[in-house]
C-alpha positions in Angstrom: 189.1 291.4 20.3 190.3 291.9 16.7 191.0 289.2 14.2 194.5 290.0 13.0 194.5 290.9 9.3 198.1 290.5 8.2 201.7 289.9 9.2 204.8 291.8 8.1 208.2 290.2 8.4 211.3 292.3 8.4 214.1 290.2 6.7 216.3 292.7 4.9 219.5 292.5 7.0 222.8 290.8 6.4 223.2 288.7 9.6 226.9 289.5 10.2 227.2 287.4 13.4 226.2 284.3 11.4 229.2 284.5 9.0 230.3 282.4 7.1 226.8 280.8 6.4 225.3 284.2 5.7 227.9 285.0 3.0 225.7 283.1 0.6 222.3 282.9 2.4 220.3 285.6 4.2 220.0 284.7 7.9 216.2 284.2 7.7 216.7 281.5 5.0 219.4 279.6 7.0 218.2 276.1 7.8 218.2 274.9 11.4 217.9 271.2 11.6 216.4 271.2 8.1 213.9 274.0 8.4 214.5 277.6 7.3 214.4 280.1 10.3 211.8 282.2 8.6 209.5 279.3 7.9 209.1 278.6 11.6 207.5 282.0 11.8 205.5 281.7 8.6 204.0 278.4 9.8 202.9 280.0 13.1 201.3 282.9 11.2 199.4 280.5 9.0 198.4 278.4 12.0 196.8 281.6 13.4 194.7 281.8 10.2 196.6 284.9 8.9 197.2 284.6 5.2 198.1 288.1 4.2 201.9 288.0 4.6 204.5 290.5 3.5 208.3 290.0 3.7 210.7 293.0 3.5 213.8 291.7 1.9 217.2 293.4 1.1 220.4 291.4 1.3 220.5 288.8 -1.5 216.8 289.5 -2.0 216.4 287.2 -5.0 217.1 284.2 -2.7 213.8 284.8 -1.0 212.0 283.7 -4.2 212.5 280.1 -3.1 209.7 280.7 -0.5 207.2 281.1 -3.3 207.4 277.4 -4.1 205.7 276.6 -0.8 204.0 279.9 -0.1 202.9 281.4 -3.4 200.7 284.0 -1.7 203.6 285.8 0.0 204.2 289.4 -1.2 207.7 290.9 -1.2 208.7 294.5 -0.4 212.2 295.4 -1.4 214.4 297.5 0.9 217.5 298.6 -1.1 218.7 300.8 1.8 219.2 297.8 4.1 223.0 298.2 4.0 223.0 302.0 4.6 220.4 302.4 7.3 219.1 300.5 10.3 215.8 298.5 10.4 213.9 301.8 10.6 214.3 301.8 6.8 212.2 298.6 6.6 209.6 299.8 9.1 209.0 303.1 7.2 208.1 301.1 4.0 205.2 299.4 5.7 203.6 302.1 7.9 200.4 301.9 5.8 200.1 298.2 6.4 200.4 298.3 10.2 196.8 298.7 11.3 195.6 295.4 12.9 198.9 293.7 11.9 201.9 292.0 13.4 205.3 293.5 12.7 207.9 290.7 13.1 211.7 290.3 12.9 212.7 287.3 10.9 215.7 285.9 12.8 213.9 283.9 15.6 213.2 280.2 15.5 209.6 280.0 16.6 208.6 276.9 18.5 205.5 277.7 20.5 201.9 278.5 19.6 201.9 281.6 21.9 204.1 283.5 19.5 201.4 284.4 17.0 197.8 284.5 18.0 194.8 285.0 15.7 193.1 287.6 17.9 194.5 290.7 19.6 193.0 293.5 21.7 195.7 296.0 22.4 199.0 297.2 20.9 201.7 294.9 22.4 205.3 293.7 22.2 206.4 290.1 22.8 208.6 289.4 25.8 209.5 286.8 28.5 210.6 287.5 32.1 214.2 286.8 32.8 216.5 287.2 35.8 219.2 288.7 33.6 220.0 289.1 29.9 222.7 290.7 27.7 220.1 291.1 25.0 217.5 293.8 24.4 215.0 294.1 27.2 212.5 296.3 29.0 210.7 296.8 32.3 207.0 296.2 32.8 204.9 298.2 35.3 201.9 297.0 37.3 199.6 297.8 34.4 201.6 295.8 31.9 203.1 298.8 30.2 206.6 298.7 28.8 209.4 301.1 29.6 213.2 301.5 29.8 214.1 299.6 26.6 217.8 298.9 26.7 220.5 296.4 25.9 221.1 294.2 29.0 219.3 294.1 32.3 218.3 292.3 35.5 214.8 291.2 36.6 213.3 292.4 33.4 211.6 291.1 30.3 213.7 290.0 27.3 212.4 291.6 24.2 211.5 289.5 21.1 210.9 291.5 17.9 207.2 290.7 17.4 204.6 293.5 18.0 200.9 293.9 17.2 199.4 297.2 16.3 195.8 298.4 16.7 194.4 300.8 14.0 194.7 303.9 16.2 198.2 303.2 17.4 199.3 302.3 13.9 198.2 305.7 12.6 200.1 307.3 15.5 203.2 305.3 14.7 203.0 306.2 11.1 203.1 309.9 12.0 205.8 309.7 14.6 208.0 307.2 12.6 207.8 309.5 9.5 208.9 312.5 11.5 211.7 310.5 13.0 212.9 309.2 9.6 213.0 312.7 8.1 216.0 313.4 10.3 218.8 311.7 8.4 220.9 310.7 11.5 217.9 308.9 12.9 218.0 306.4 10.0 220.8 304.6 11.9 218.3 303.8 14.7 216.2 300.7 15.4 212.5 301.5 14.6 211.7 300.6 18.2 213.5 303.8 19.4 210.5 305.7 18.0 208.2 304.2 20.6 210.6 303.6 23.4 212.9 306.7 23.1 212.0 309.6 20.7 208.2 309.5 21.3 207.9 307.3 24.3 205.4 309.6 26.0 203.0 309.2 23.1 202.7 305.4 23.3 201.5 302.8 25.8 202.8 299.5 24.6 201.6 296.5 26.6 203.6 293.4 27.3 202.5 290.2 25.6 204.1 287.3 27.5 205.4 284.2 25.9 207.2 281.1 27.2 211.0 281.3 27.0 211.1 277.9 25.2 208.6 279.2 22.6 211.2 281.3 20.8 214.9 281.1 20.2 217.3 283.6 18.7 220.6 282.2 17.3 223.2 284.9 17.9 226.3 283.5 16.2 227.6 280.8 13.9 229.1 279.0 16.9 225.6 278.9 18.5 224.2 277.6 15.2 226.7 274.8 15.2 225.7 273.8 18.7 222.0 273.7 17.8 222.6 272.1 14.4 225.8 270.0 14.4 225.7 269.6 10.6 227.3 273.0 10.3 230.5 271.8 12.0 231.5 270.0 8.9 
């Protein structure tokens, strides 16, 4: 087992489905019942005794400085291409930091201790079994290996954007992601398409199961209002 060295949080996007609140605040900084979405993840990372934390920021990037008041050790990486390219433009900026690290999306409310663990053994991607979902999901074989990454499915695993990378697999990802990014049209892809589509035969990504109640994605402003009624005003 390896003690995880660092966590990288991708937080550059706009969050269009959360308009109007994201017109003035990046989605990761939106408060849900008084707590910023990204802080629910940061606190889980710290609880796992991981203190090397990077945040990739883009949209309204200066707003993230507020986090330094509580977390002065956080390091920011700016992605000024966030509005022209998909999240592969964030992943490509941190390929040298991926060995023995978590790569996390920033738009989940984290509520369980099984989201971030202090020790990991194999490259994995977080997911939970569901009967059906309209969200991103994948299949899992008898050996716990992921395949068939897609939008919507039945009797599958719903995908949550938190992965862990061993040193060897991180080096492989750096090579393949760099090749993928060099083709301009690929810059409109999710970084996950590198491991699940373009170079799927090169990777064996294991499932890391979490409880469904441990993590929650807020998909729209209406959903935010349901969870936090203060936004109805």
